[in-house]
MARKE-62733 format. One record per residue (C-alpha): residue number from 1; residue in one letter; chain; x, y, z. Coordinates in steps of 0.25 Angstrom, whole numbers. Example, Ala and Ser with C-alpha at 12.3 -4.5 7.8 and 13.67 -1.06 7.14 Angstrom:
@n=1&res=A&chain=A&east=49&north=-18&up=31 .
@n=2&res=S&chain=A&east=55&north=-4&up=29 .
***
This chain:
@n=1&res=M&chain=A&east=-113&north=36&up=-120 .
@n=2&res=L&chain=A&east=-99&north=43&up=-124 .
@n=3&res=T&chain=A&east=-103&north=56&up=-117 .
@n=4&res=A&chain=A&east=-105&north=50&up=-104 .
@n=5&res=L&chain=A&east=-93&north=42&up=-104 .
@n=6&res=A&chain=A&east=-85&north=55&up=-108 .
@n=7&res=A&chain=A&east=-90&north=61&up=-97 .
@n=8&res=A&chain=A&east=-87&north=52&up=-87 .
@n=9&res=A&chain=A&east=-73&north=50&up=-91 .
@n=10&res=L&chain=A&east=-72&north=65&up=-90 .
@n=11&res=L&chain=A&east=-78&north=65&up=-77 .
@n=12&res=A&chain=A&east=-69&north=54&up=-71 .
@n=13&res=W&chain=A&east=-57&north=61&up=-79 .
@n=14&res=S&chain=A&east=-60&north=73&up=-71 .
@n=15&res=Y&chain=A&east=-60&north=65&up=-58 .
@n=16&res=L&chain=A&east=-47&north=59&up=-59 .
@n=17&res=R&chain=A&east=-39&north=72&up=-64 .
@n=18&res=G&chain=A&east=-40&north=75&up=-50 .
@n=19&res=R&chain=A&east=-35&north=61&up=-44 .
@n=20&res=P&chain=A&east=-23&north=57&up=-53 .
@n=21&res=Q&chain=A&east=-23&north=44&up=-44 .
@n=22&res=D&chain=A&east=-34&north=40&up=-51 .
@n=23&res=L&chain=A&east=-28&north=38&up=-64 .
@n=24&res=P&chain=A&east=-21&north=26&up=-68 .
@n=25&res=W&chain=A&east=-11&north=35&up=-76 .
@n=26&res=A&chain=A&east=-7&north=45&up=-64 .
@n=27&res=P&chain=A&east=6&north=44&up=-59 .
@n=28&res=L&chain=A&east=6&north=37&up=-44 .
@n=29&res=D&chain=A&east=6&north=48&up=-34 .
@n=30&res=L&chain=A&east=7&north=42&up=-20 .
@n=31&res=G&chain=A&east=3&north=56&up=-14 .
@n=32&res=Q&chain=A&east=-11&north=57&up=-22 .
@n=33&res=P&chain=A&east=-23&north=48&up=-15 .
@n=34&res=V&chain=A&east=-25&north=34&up=-18 .
@n=35&res=G&chain=A&east=-30&north=33&up=-33 .
@n=36&res=L&chain=A&east=-37&north=22&up=-42 .
@n=37&res=F&chain=A&east=-25&north=19&up=-49 .
@n=38&res=T&chain=A&east=-16&north=21&up=-34 .
@n=39&res=G&chain=A&east=-14&north=6&up=-31 .
@n=40&res=R&chain=A&east=-11&north=2&up=-45 .
@n=41&res=K&chain=A&east=0&north=13&up=-46 .
@n=42&res=L&chain=A&east=6&north=9&up=-34 .
@n=43&res=A&chain=A&east=6&north=-6&up=-38 .
@n=44&res=A&chain=A&east=13&north=-2&up=-50 .
@n=45&res=L&chain=A&east=24&north=5&up=-43 .
@n=46&res=A&chain=A&east=31&north=-9&up=-42 .
@n=47&res=D&chain=A&east=36&north=-8&up=-57 .
@n=48&res=A&chain=A&east=41&north=8&up=-53 .
@n=49&res=P&chain=A&east=49&north=7&up=-40 .
@n=50&res=A&chain=A&east=56&north=20&up=-44 .
@n=51&res=R&chain=A&east=44&north=27&up=-47 .
@n=52&res=C&chain=A&east=38&north=22&up=-33 .
@n=53&res=A&chain=A&east=49&north=27&up=-24 .
@n=54&res=V&chain=A&east=47&north=41&up=-32 .
@n=55&res=L&chain=A&east=34&north=40&up=-29 .
@n=56&res=L&chain=A&east=36&north=39&up=-13 .
@n=57&res=A&chain=A&east=46&north=50&up=-14 .
@n=58&res=Q&chain=A&east=36&north=58&up=-21 .
@n=59&res=A&chain=A&east=25&north=56&up=-11 .
@n=60&res=G&chain=A&east=35&north=59&up=1 .
@n=61&res=V&chain=A&east=36&north=45&up=5 .
@n=62&res=R&chain=A&east=51&north=42&up=14 .
@n=63&res=Y&chain=A&east=57&north=29&up=9 .
@n=64&res=E&chain=A&east=68&north=21&up=7 .
@n=65&res=A&chain=A&east=72&north=12&up=-4 .
@n=66&res=V&chain=A&east=76&north=-1&up=1 .
@n=67&res=P&chain=A&east=87&north=-10&up=-6 .
@n=68&res=A&chain=A&east=82&north=-20&up=-15 .
@n=69&res=R&chain=A&east=80&north=-34&up=-10 .
@n=70&res=R&chain=A&east=82&north=-47&up=-17 .
@n=71&res=P&chain=A&east=85&north=-60&up=-10 .
@n=72&res=P&chain=A&east=92&north=-70&up=-20 .
@n=73&res=E&chain=A&east=82&north=-80&up=-27 .
@n=74&res=S&chain=A&east=71&north=-75&up=-21 .
@n=75&res=R&chain=A&east=58&north=-68&up=-26 .
@n=76&res=C&chain=A&east=58&north=-59&up=-15 .
@n=77&res=G&chain=A&east=64&north=-44&up=-13 .
@n=78&res=Y&chain=A&east=61&north=-30&up=-19 .
@n=79&res=D&chain=A&east=70&north=-20&up=-27 .
@n=80&res=S&chain=A&east=62&north=-6&up=-22 .
@n=81&res=A&chain=A&east=57&north=-6&up=-8 .
@n=82&res=V&chain=A&east=56&north=6&up=0 .
@n=83&res=R&chain=A&east=56&north=9&up=15 .
@n=84&res=L&chain=A&east=46&north=20&up=19 .
@n=85&res=E&chain=A&east=51&north=29&up=28 .
@n=86&res=D&chain=A&east=44&north=36&up=38 .
@n=87&res=G&chain=A&east=42&north=52&up=37 .
@n=88&res=G&chain=A&east=42&north=60&up=23 .
@n=89&res=A&chain=A&east=31&north=68&up=17 .
@n=90&res=R&chain=A&east=22&north=56&up=17 .
@n=91&res=R&chain=A&east=24&north=46&up=28 .
@n=92&res=I&chain=A&east=22&north=32&up=28 .
@n=93&res=A&chain=A&east=28&north=23&up=42 .
@n=94&res=L&chain=A&east=27&north=9&up=41 .
@n=95&res=A&chain=A&east=32&north=2&up=54 .
@n=96&res=P&chain=A&east=42&north=-6&up=54 .
@n=97&res=A&chain=A&east=47&north=6&up=44 .
@n=98&res=S&chain=A&east=58&north=-4&up=38 .
@n=99&res=V&chain=A&east=50&north=-11&up=29 .
@n=100&res=A&chain=A&east=53&north=-11&up=15 .
@n=101&res=V&chain=A&east=42&north=-11&up=5 .
@n=102&res=A&chain=A&east=42&north=-11&up=-10 .
@n=103&res=C&chain=A&east=40&north=3&up=-16 .
@n=104&res=P&chain=A&east=25&north=2&up=-21 .
@n=105&res=V&chain=A&east=21&north=-4&up=-7 .
@n=106&res=A&chain=A&east=27&north=9&up=-2 .
@n=107&res=A&chain=A&east=20&north=17&up=-10 .
@n=108&res=A&chain=A&east=7&north=11&up=-8 .
@n=109&res=L&chain=A&east=10&north=11&up=7 .
@n=110&res=A&chain=A&east=12&north=26&up=5 .
@n=111&res=V&chain=A&east=-2&north=29&up=0 .
@n=112&res=W&chain=A&east=-8&north=20&up=8 .
@n=113&res=E&chain=A&east=-4&north=26&up=19 .
@n=114&res=W&chain=A&east=-8&north=40&up=16 .
@n=115&res=D&chain=A&east=-21&north=38&up=8 .
@n=116&res=V&chain=A&east=-28&north=27&up=16 .
@n=117&res=V&chain=A&east=-20&north=23&up=29 .
@n=118&res=A&chain=A&east=-18&north=38&up=35 .
@n=119&res=P&chain=A&east=-33&north=41&up=31 .
@n=120&res=A&chain=A&east=-39&north=29&up=36 .
@n=121&res=A&chain=A&east=-32&north=31&up=50 .
@n=122&res=Q&chain=A&east=-38&north=44&up=50 .
@n=123&res=R&chain=A&east=-52&north=39&up=46 .
@n=124&res=H&chain=A&east=-53&north=27&up=56 .
@n=125&res=L&chain=A&east=-43&north=31&up=67 .
@n=126&res=G&chain=A&east=-41&north=45&up=67 .
@n=127&res=A&chain=A&east=-26&north=43&up=68 .
@n=128&res=R&chain=A&east=-14&north=42&up=59 .
@n=129&res=V&chain=A&east=-5&north=30&up=55 .
@n=130&res=S&chain=A&east=9&north=32&up=61 .
@n=131&res=R&chain=A&east=13&north=18&up=56 .
@n=132&res=I&chain=A&east=10&north=9&up=46 .
@n=133&res=E&chain=A&east=13&north=-6&up=53 .
@n=134&res=H&chain=A&east=17&north=-17&up=43 .
@n=135&res=L&chain=A&east=22&north=-34&up=45 .
@n=136&res=G&chain=A&east=34&north=-30&up=34 .
@n=137&res=S&chain=A&east=34&north=-30&up=18 .
@n=138&res=Y&chain=A&east=45&north=-38&up=13 .
@n=139&res=S&chain=A&east=45&north=-53&up=15 .
@n=140&res=C&chain=A&east=51&north=-64&up=6 .
@n=141&res=R&chain=A&east=40&north=-73&up=3 .
@n=142&res=R&chain=A&east=29&north=-80&up=-4 .
@n=143&res=L&chain=A&east=13&north=-78&up=0 .
@n=144&res=Y&chain=A&east=10&north=-79&up=14 .
@n=145&res=G&chain=A&east=23&north=-85&up=16 .
@n=146&res=R&chain=A&east=21&north=-98&up=9 .
@n=147&res=S&chain=A&east=32&north=-106&up=3 .
@n=148&res=G&chain=A&east=26&north=-106&up=-12 .
@n=149&res=G&chain=A&east=17&north=-96&up=-19 .
@n=150&res=G&chain=A&east=18&north=-82&up=-24 .
@n=151&res=W&chain=A&east=27&north=-71&up=-18 .
@n=152&res=S&chain=A&east=22&north=-62&up=-7 .
@n=153&res=E&chain=A&east=24&north=-47&up=-10 .
@n=154&res=H&chain=A&east=32&north=-46&up=2 .
@n=155&res=A&chain=A&east=42&north=-54&up=-5 .
@n=156&res=T&chain=A&east=45&north=-41&up=-13 .
@n=157&res=A&chain=A&east=41&north=-29&up=-2 .
@n=158&res=N&chain=A&east=28&north=-27&up=-10 .
@n=159&res=A&chain=A&east=19&north=-29&up=2 .
@n=160&res=L&chain=A&east=18&north=-23&up=16 .
@n=161&res=D&chain=A&east=10&north=-29&up=28 .
@n=162&res=V&chain=A&east=2&north=-19&up=36 .
@n=163&res=A&chain=A&east=-1&north=-24&up=50 .
@n=164&res=G&chain=A&east=-6&north=-10&up=56 .
@n=165&res=F&chain=A&east=-4&north=4&up=59 .
@n=166&res=R&chain=A&east=1&north=13&up=71 .
@n=167&res=L&chain=A&east=-7&north=25&up=72 .
@n=168&res=D&chain=A&east=-2&north=39&up=77 .
@n=169&res=D&chain=A&east=-8&north=37&up=91 .
@n=170&res=G&chain=A&east=-1&north=24&up=92 .
@n=171&res=T&chain=A&east=-13&north=16&up=88 .
@n=172&res=R&chain=A&east=-11&north=3&up=80 .
@n=173&res=V&chain=A&east=-20&north=-2&up=70 .
@n=174&res=S&chain=A&east=-17&north=-17&up=68 .
@n=175&res=V&chain=A&east=-22&north=-26&up=56 .
@n=176&res=L&chain=A&east=-22&north=-37&up=65 .
@n=177&res=R&chain=A&east=-30&north=-33&up=76 .
@n=178&res=D&chain=A&east=-38&north=-21&up=71 .
@n=179&res=W&chain=A&east=-43&north=-27&up=56 .
@n=180&res=R&chain=A&east=-55&north=-34&up=61 .
@n=181&res=G&chain=A&east=-68&north=-26&up=67 .
@n=182&res=D&chain=A&east=-75&north=-13&up=64 .
@n=183&res=G&chain=A&east=-67&north=-3&up=72 .
@n=184&res=A&chain=A&east=-58&north=9&up=68 .
@n=185&res=K&chain=A&east=-45&north=0&up=66 .
@n=186&res=A&chain=A&east=-52&north=-10&up=58 .
@n=187&res=A&chain=A&east=-58&north=1&up=48 .
@n=188&res=F&chain=A&east=-45&north=8&up=46 .
@n=189&res=L&chain=A&east=-38&north=-6&up=43 .
@n=190&res=R&chain=A&east=-48&north=-8&up=32 .
@n=191&res=D&chain=A&east=-47&north=5&up=27 .
@n=192&res=V&chain=A&east=-32&north=4&up=25 .
@n=193&res=R&chain=A&east=-34&north=-10&up=18 .
@n=194&res=D&chain=A&east=-43&north=-4&up=10 .
@n=195&res=G&chain=A&east=-35&north=8&up=5 .
@n=196&res=A&chain=A&east=-24&north=-1&up=4 .
@n=197&res=C&chain=A&east=-30&north=-9&up=-7 .
@n=198&res=T&chain=A&east=-30&north=4&up=-15 .
@n=199&res=V&chain=A&east=-13&north=4&up=-16 .
@n=200&res=F&chain=A&east=-10&north=-8&up=-13 .
@n=201&res=A&chain=A&east=-11&north=-21&up=-24 .
@n=202&res=T&chain=A&east=-14&north=-31&up=-13 .
@n=203&res=V&chain=A&east=-19&north=-29&up=3 .
@n=204&res=L&chain=A&east=-22&north=-39&up=10 .
@n=205&res=S&chain=A&east=-28&north=-38&up=25 .
@n=206&res=P&chain=A&east=-34&north=-47&up=36 .
@n=207&res=D&chain=A&east=-48&north=-48&up=27 .
@n=208&res=Y&chain=A&east=-39&north=-56&up=18 .
@n=209&res=N&chain=A&east=-33&north=-68&up=25 .
@n=210&res=A&chain=A&east=-28&north=-72&up=38 .
@n=211&res=A&chain=A&east=-13&north=-69&up=35 .
@n=212&res=H&chain=A&east=-16&north=-54&up=34 .
@n=213&res=R&chain=A&east=-22&north=-53&up=47 .
@n=214&res=D&chain=A&east=-14&north=-44&up=52 .
@n=215&res=H&chain=A&east=-9&north=-35&up=40 .
@n=216&res=L&chain=A&east=-12&north=-29&up=28 .
@n=217&res=H&chain=A&east=-5&north=-33&up=17 .
@n=218&res=L&chain=A&east=-1&north=-22&up=6 .
@n=219&res=D&chain=A&east=6&north=-26&up=-6 .
@n=220&res=Q&chain=A&east=9&north=-19&up=-21 .
@n=221&res=A&chain=A&east=9&north=-35&up=-28 .
@n=222&res=A&chain=A&east=8&north=-33&up=-42 .
@n=223&res=R&chain=A&east=-6&north=-35&up=-49 .
@n=224&res=G&chain=A&east=-11&north=-42&up=-60 .
@n=225&res=A&chain=A&east=-18&north=-39&up=-72 .
@n=226&res=T&chain=A&east=-31&north=-38&up=-65 .
@n=227&res=G&chain=A&east=-26&north=-27&up=-56 .
@n=228&res=W&chain=A&east=-33&north=-34&up=-44 .
@n=229&res=R&chain=A&east=-30&north=-28&up=-31 .
@n=230&res=A&chain=A&east=-30&north=-38&up=-18 .
@n=231&res=C&chain=A&east=-37&north=-31&up=-6 .
@n=232&res=R&chain=A&east=-41&north=-39&up=5 .
***
């Protein structure tokens, strides 16, 4: 029995040696393909904003640090947000481009665009995504805009609502219009939703409820001891 376990461990180690992103203790590298622990490492960047900025720069992502925003007497605001800029060695184009997001969200967006969105667009639509269209990030509000209850991740710029994608041939893929059905656009949207679940802590789509009928909600909320990740 022990011999079999040792052999299995050796085989697993041999496999993992070529995939450092699958090792929980290996440093995060945004240029590596998504691994077993990539999502956890990205979420952990909330406690290491300086490290997050370094990882973006090392991956060739162009960004601008955004001044801290802390409204008085409020649970809202952010300290380490960034604004992604077009160009650079690894390009991520958001529209509108002026949006500020928490650095861990920016890092996850980078990985998502390169390793999930781009391949899915080629696979289903035979095209390149030129813009990721969104409905915004920072909004000082509670969940669903209620007057009480928990605060939304948008209140700290720790979320982005993606409404659709613009392809390089001018075609637009809309969450509101194209989610339903069995066509290529619907298949693309479901693939990028599922892939987002590997790099974001929370992913909510039209399958979750009517409030998300027109966008994919992506955030890096801190997770509890269970390690549960919402993907719906």
